[in-house]
N, C-alpha and C positions, 0 to 999 in steps of 0.2 A: 504493500500500500504506500509506503514511504517513497519507493521508486516511482510509482505512478504519479504521486503528488509532485515529485521533483520534475518529472518529465512535463507535466501539465504546466507547472510554473515556468519552465524554460520556454515551452511553446507559447505561453501567454506573453512572456517578455519579448519574444521574437515578433509575434503578431502585432503587439502594441509598439514595441521599441523601434523596429525598422521603419514603419511609416512615420513615426515621430521624428526620427533622425532625418528622413528625406524631406519632411515638411520644414524642418529647421534650417537645412542646408541648401534648399532649392534655389535661393537667390544666388549663391555662389556657383551653382551648377549652370544657371541660365545666363547670368551677367558676369563677364570677366573683364573689368575695366583695364584698359591699357594706357600707359603713360605716354606723354609727348616730351621728348628731350628738348630742353631750351635751345640747344644748338640747332636742332632741326627747325624749330620755330623761327629762329633768327635767319636761317638760310632761306626759308620760304618768304620771309618779309623782304628779302633782297630781290624777289621776283616781281615786285610791284612794278607797274600798275596792273599787269595781267592777273596777278593774284592779290586779292584784297582780304585782309584779315577782318573778320566780323565778330561782333559780340551781340548776343541777343538775350534780352531779359525774359525769362520764362514767366508764366502767369503768377507764380508764387515768389517771383523776384530772383530765383536762381539764375546765375550768369552762365550762359552757354557760349562756347567758343568754337570758331571754325573759319572757313575760307570760302570766298566767292572767286572761282576761277573763270575769268572772262575770255571770250573768243578774241582772236586778234582783230584789230580794227580793219574795216574795209579799206581797200586801196585809195578810195576817194577821200578818206579821212572824215566822212560825214558821220555824225552821231547816229546810232541806230539802237532800237530796242531789240535785245537778243532773246532767243528762246532759252529756256532754263531747265536743267535737270536738278531735282532735289534728291540727294542720295542718302539712304539709311543703310548702314553696314551691318556686319555680323556681330555676334555676341562677344568676340574677342578682337575687335577691329578698331584700331585708331585710324580715322578716315583720311589722314593726310597722305597716306600712300597713294591715294587716287590722283593726287596732283602730279605724280611722276608719270610723264609720258602722255598727259592729256592732249597735247598738241601733236602727238605722233600721227603719222599718216593713216594708221589703222583705226583711229578713233574719230568720232564725229567732231570736226574742228570748228563748226559754226555755232555750237551750243555752249552756253555757260553752265557751270556746275556749282551747286551750293552744297558744301560739305560741312556739316556741324556735328561735332562729337556728342555722343550721349552724355548724360549726367555721370560724373565720375570718371569719364574717359578723357584723355588728353588734358586740356586746360579747362574743361567744363566742370563746374562745381556740382555738388549734390550727389544723390544716390539714385541709381536707376530703378524703375519699376514700370510695369505696363502703363499704369495710369499717367505717370509722369512723362514717359516717352511719347505717348500719344498727344498729351496736352502740349508738349514741347514742339511736336511736329506741326501742330496748328499754328503756333507762334512763328515757327520758321517759315511756313508758307505765307503767313500774313506779312512778315518782314519782307519777303521777296516780292509779294504782290504790290507793295506800296512803293517800290523803287521805280524811278522814272526810266531806268535803262532795261527793265524787264518787260517782255511781251507777255502779259498775263493770259493771253489766249493760247500761248504755247509753253505751258509749264507741264512737265512730265515728272512723275515720281518714280524713283528707282529704289527698290528694296531688295537687299540680299540676305538670305537666311533669316536670322532674327528680324532684320529690318523689313522683311516682306510683310510681317504682321503690322508694323508701324505704317508702312506704305498703304496697305489696304484700308486701314482705319482713316488715314488722311484722305484717301480717295472717296471714302463714304461721307466725308464732311466738307470737302472743298472742291471747287470745279477744277478739273485737270484735263489735259489733252490726251493723256495716256498713262499707262502704268507698265513698268518693266519689273518683273519679279524673277529673281534668280535663286534657285534652291529653296522655293517657298514651301509652306506647309498649309494644310487645311485648318488645323488648329494645334496649339501646343499640347493640348490634352491628348489628341490622337497620336502625336509623335511620342509623348511620354508613355502612353499605353504600349506602343510598339517596343520601347526599350525596357519597360518595367511592367510586363504583363500581369505579374502576380500582385501588384500594389494597387490600391484604390486611388489612382492618380486623379480621377475626376473630382474626388473629395479633397485631395491634398493641394492641388495646384492653385496658387494665388494669381499667377500671371498667365492667363489662358490664351490670349491672342487668337481669338476665334474668327479667323479670316473667312472661313466658309459661311459663316452666318451673314456676312456682308455681301458676299459674291453675287447672290441672285439679284441684288438691287443695283449692281454696278454696270453701267452701260458704256463706260469709256473703253477704248481699245486696250488690249492686253498683249504683251509679249512675255511669255513664260519660258525660261531656260532651266533645265534640270540636268543633273549629272547622272550618267548611266550607272555608275558604281558609288552612289552616295549612301554611305553607311550611317551618316548622322541624321539626314532627313531623306529617307528613301523616296524616289521619284513618284511612287504611288500617291503620296500626299499632295504633290504638285498636281498630279493628274486629277485628283478629286476636286481640287480648288478650281482648275480650269474648266472642268465639266459643269461646275455650278455657276460660273461667270456668265452674266447676262449679255455683255457686250461682245463685239468681235474679238477673237483671240487667236493667237498663234502659240503653239506649244511645241518646243523642240527639246529632245533629250540628246545631249551631246555625247557621242560614243567615246569610251575609254577614259572618261573624266570621273573625278571624285568631288567631294564636297569642297575641298580647299583648292583644287587646281582647275576648276571649270573655266575660269577666266583666261587660262592659257590655251584653250582650244581655238584653232584658227577661225571657226565659225562664230565664236562668241561675239567679238566686236563687229563682225559683219552683220550678224542678226540685230545687234543693238543699233548699228549705224543705219540699217535699212528701215528699222522701225522709227527712229528719230527723223529720218528724211521724210517719211510719210507725214509725221506730225508737224514738221517744220514748214510745210508748204502754205 
């Protein structure tokens, strides 16, 4: 009887303890803030005026930090309102890396890019959460839309991995010309259930990023790129999201790629460039 009682106690401890630990550490599993070295910030500052350092006050006063990378001026020298991509990166991504090679021939050169680090990432203050990141995305959009040099009819949101959930919720709340989603998911709950099938993740998860709940109401054009061998967010989750999307959509699974190297595929920037060319007309 004592052995049975001991086994039951151990079983109960596991049943209660493991979900409790997962609940307590989930923020550290989902959000992995990355620093920005001061030397890199100074290097980027020297690339003005094509790269403009921006600071945006969030709704709660938290200071967000990032960059606006502008296209090269037309040969005529005339001022123009440029089309804009607002980018939201992955959960372990400091977004300044996107500034390297933005004007390479393989990338769309006539578009500006607004790259703002999540709370706690780079030089942005605060701590990340779904609620905070979505609220910040609205402020970032509003910051862009009030600029005289931005063509508000040609703003596209670009979300990669974690950022796809932020991008979808921005698309549900603000007018956009299109959405580019890379390695997206239908919902964070479904992805967590894939990785932890024995845990009651639907009860434990605080940051749900339920993109598929918004998809049936989104009429804007979508480009979705997924990796063939994505073991972090399997492409089936992207497929479910695309199937639920109301507007026109293109879905491409890039062969031989994984979650972290998808952008190295030759078709990656070709797909992005073609999509932006359509939106830029």
